[in-house]
N, C-alpha and C positions, 0 to 999 in steps of 0.2 A: 547525701554527701558521703563519699567513701574516702578511706585513707589507709595508710599503712604505717607501721612503726619501724623505726631505725634505732637499734640498740648499740650504743658505744660499749663494746665488750671490755675495753681496757678501763673505762671509767666505772663500770658496774662492780660493786663489791659483793654481789650475790646475796643480798639481804632477803630476797624473796617476796617483798611487799607487792611488787607488780604481779607476781604469780597468783597471790591470794585475791587480788581485786579484779582481775580480768574476767569480765562477764562471759566471754567466749571460751575461756580456758585455753587460750592460744599462746601462752608463754610458759616455758619450763626452764629448769636449771640445766645449763649445759653440762655435759659429761667431761668436757675439756676445761682446762684452767686458763685464766688470763695471766698476764705478766705479774700480777700481784698475788697470784696463787688462789684466786677465788673462782668459783664456778659461776660465771655470769649468766644472766637471763638470756634466753634466745627464743625467737618466734617459733612456735610449734606447728602452726597450721595456717591455712589460707583463710581462716574464719575471722581474722582481724577486720574490724569495721572502722578502725581509726577513732574510736570513742575518746581516747586520750586519758582514760582513768589511770592507766599505768604510768604515763608521763607525769601526771599530776602528783601521784603518790611517791614517785621516785625521789629519795633524799639526795641522790648524787647527780641529778639531771642527766642521767645516762640514756634516757629514752626521748626520742624526738618523733613527732607525728607529722607525716607528710600527707597533705590533702591532695586528692585528685581533682582535676579541673571539672567544673560543672559543664555539661554539654551546651548550656545556654551561652557560654562565653564568659561567665562570671568566675573570677578567681575565688575558690572556696575559702582560702585563708584570709583574703583581704576583703571580700565582699564587694569588689569594685569591677566594673567592666574593663576588659583589656582594650588597649588602644593600638 
């Protein structure tokens, strides 16, 4: 099952926890600032597997994981057959 992350840059306070726990080293601190004056996290590479470790550790719930559909027709996030 694969996935991707979506980072809400305005919610991110740039704590860096997601950067330290990413097993793929696919997240970096942005060079630009968000509206709060923080350097938010941003996806650095296409290596993201959607493992969700970054989303779990994020204290601000600024990271969402989107799962790709399984070719068998089963929704990955729900584990149920589509109708």
